N, C-alpha and C positions, 0 to 999 in steps of 0.2 A: 504493499500500500504505499503510495506517494503522500508525503505530508509536506506543507510549505515550510519555509527557512524558518519562520516566526516560531512554529510548533517546535522544531529541532532546537531551535534557542532554549525555550521554555524548558523542553526535556532533559538537555545537557543540563541547565541549571539546577532541575530539582535533581540530578544525578549527583554534581558536584556538592549541593546543599548536603544532601543525605549523607555525605562522607563526613559534613563538618559538624551537622547539629543532629541533635536525638530526635526530632521530628523537624518536617519540613511543613510550611504554613503559607498560605497566599502571603500573607503581608512579608514573611520571609522574603519570597522570591521577587515581590516588588520592591523591596529594599535594596536587594543584591543587584536589580536590573535597572533601579530607579526609574520604575513605572509607576504609575497609580494602581491602587488596588483595584479600581474597578475594571482597569483594563486587563489586570491578572485574572481576574474573576470569570471574564466574559473567555479568556483562553483556557482556563482550568474548565470550564464547563464544555468547551469543544474537545479536549482532551480526554475529558471523562467518556464523552458521547461516543468518541473513536476506540475507545478501550485502552489507551495510552496510560492512563492514570487509575486510580481509585481515589477516594476521598472518605476517610472517616467521618464519624457522626462530630467528633471533637474539630474536623477540620484539618485533619493530618494528611498530609499529599503522600501517595506512594507511586513508583513506576512498576504498569504491569510487565509480564515479558516481553510484550512487545514495544513497550515504552522503554524499558530498560535497553532492550537492543539497539534501537536507534538511537539513544542517549549515548551509549557506547561507543557506536561507532561513529558519531559525532565528536564526542571527546577525545577519541583516539585521532581523529583526522586534524584535529583541532592542536592538541600536543605535539603531534609530530610535526608538524608543517610549523607552526611557532618556532618549534625549537631549531628547525632545519635552517628558516630564513634567519635566525639571530647567529646560527655558525657560519652564514654566509654574511655575516657583518652588518645584518640589519638592526636598527634600533629595536628592543624589544617590546616597546608598546608598539611600534610600526608593525613588527612581527607578528602579533598578538592581534592586531588589528586587520591585517590582512589574510592572516592564518582564519580569522573569524568569517571572512567572506568566502575565501577558497573552499573551506570545509564543506560548503552546501552546494556547490556546482562540480567540483572535480567528478569526474566519472568514477568508479571503481578499479577499474583497468588503469588508469592513469595513475591513482593513489598508491593501488597495489605495485606499481613500476618503480614509483618514487620510495616508497619504503624498502623494497627489496634493495632499490640502489644505496640507501642510506644504509641500511644493515649490512 
């Protein structure tokens, strides 16, 4: 199933926050991304309806297996591309920003080739 870049960013953020916090809530995502809580609530509804997340009665957000798969794929792309650009001499902030854009559009074939070349 194809999802848009925004949804991928939300899933990646949930994955990262779940490694940093005991529970992830909409307010945590809004704070991390510097978005309005209302915007995050709309996105969480869409992710819940597409079965990429679950939300407990207490408002705790968890990735489903499909959501986790997408989040881990995007996070791997981000970390590998960002570190690769830094090793090429790109400023860390620019490398992270560029990796964030590239991670959503690069094909699996091209990413796998870069990953193989780097390792």
